[in-house]
N, C-alpha and C positions, 0 to 999 in steps of 0.2 A: 755275482761278481759285478763290480761297477767299473766303469771306464775312468781312466785318469785324464782323458782328453777334455779340453775346454768345450763347454757347450756352445753351440752356435744356433742361431735362427736365421733362416733365409726368407726373402720376400716371395715365398712360394706357398700358396694356399691349395688345399686339395678339396675338390668338390665331388662328393659321392652322390651320384644320381640314382636313387632308388635302391641303395644297398639294403639287404635284409638279413643276411645270416649273422647271428651273434658271433660265431667264430671268425668270420671275415671282418666284422667291425672291430673286434678285439685285436686281431692281427694288424689291422690297418692303423690302429693307435700305436702299436709297437713299431711299425715301419716308419710312421710319420715322426715319432719321437726320435728314432735312431738317426733320421736324416735332417732333423732341424726344421721341419715344416712348420710354418707359423700358425696355421689354423686348419681345422677340418670343418667343412660344412656338410652335414648330412641332410640331403634334400629328398623330399618325396619318399620318406621312409618311416616305418614304425619300428623303433629299436627299443628293446628292453635293456637299459643300461645296468640293471641289477642282475642280468642273466649270469649264472655261474660260468657258463661257457665263454661268454664275452670276457668276464673278469679273469678267467684262467688264461686265455690266450693273450690278453692285454698285459698281464703281469704288472699291474699298477700304472702303466703308462697313460691310461685314461685320465689320471689325475695330473699329468704333466703336459698334455697337449690341449691347448684351447680348442673348443669345438662349439658348434651351435646346431640347432635343429631348424631347418627351413622348410616351409610348406612347398615351395615351387622352385624347381631347379633353374628354369629359364629366368625367372625373376631375380634369383640370387646371382646368376652369371651376368645378367645385364647390370646389376648394381656393382659388381666387381669391375666390369668393363668401364663404368663411369668413374671408378676410383683409380683407373690407370692400369689395370691388369690386362695382360695379353691372355686371351682365352685359348688354351691348348687342350684339345680333346684327345684322349688316348683310346683310339678305336680304329680298326681296319675299315677304310672306306675306299671308294674308287679313286679318290684323289689324295689319300693320306700318304705321308712320306715316312720313311724309317726314322725312328727317334735318333739314331746315330748320325743321320744326315741333316738334322735341324741346323739351320743357320742362326746367327746371332738374333736373339729376341730382345728387342728394346721396348720399353725402358727397364726391363729386367724384373718387373713385378709380374709373376705368372700365376694363373689359376689353372691347375691341372685337373681336368675332369675325368673321372672314371665312372663306369656304368654298373647297372644292375647285373647280378650274377647270371641271369638268363637272357635278358633283353639288350644289355649293353646301354649305351648312352642314347637318350631320346633324340628323335630326328630333329625336333625344334632346336635343341641345344647344339647338335652337330652343325646345323645350318648357321647358327649364330657364332660359332667358333672362328677365331682368327686362323687357327692352324689345327689340322687333324694329323695325328702322328700314330704310328703303330710300331710294335716290336717285331723285328724280323724273326720269323720262325722258319724252321727248315723241315719240320715233320709234316704229317698229314692233318694234324689238328689245326683248327682255324682260330682258336682262342686260348687264353690263359685264365687262371684264377685271378680275380680282381686284385688280390693282395700281391700275388707274384707280379702282376703287371704294374701295380703301384710302386713296387720296389725299383722300377725304372726311373722314378723321380730322381734317384741318385745320378743317373745319366745327365739329367737336366741340371742338377746342382753342380756336378763336376764341370759340365760344359760352360755354364753361364755365370756361376757364382764363385767358383774356386779356381778356375784356370787363370793363369797369368796372362794378362793382355799386354 
């Protein structure tokens, strides 16, 4: 089933720091396509893009979302920063704030960083980030699946790109 809605792209890039699981990569393509993310940067990863599991979970969205493979996450984030992106890491830290409480981010070009399935976002990238944000959780678990967490890009899109100012 296809949507009748007009396609949109937002100045929101997703940087995946060390993502490994083919199922997560495929699902990430699907989430990013659904939310109009401009590009995915897969950094510090070895991904088999011919994986049947990746293709099954992506449901052909890997053909619709621009992406690149980058050797070093911190180098890519520094490059995006030079291009005017605000670097937002989605990770629970001692100083992170709830994603719902984020204040206006200017100039609206955002690079959202998500981390490895086991280790999260590397410490060097967290230190370089302009903002660290987290998803408010109320259970005893301290983390979410990377794709479920990435779905919160929709919160950023609604807050900074589609809300009426």
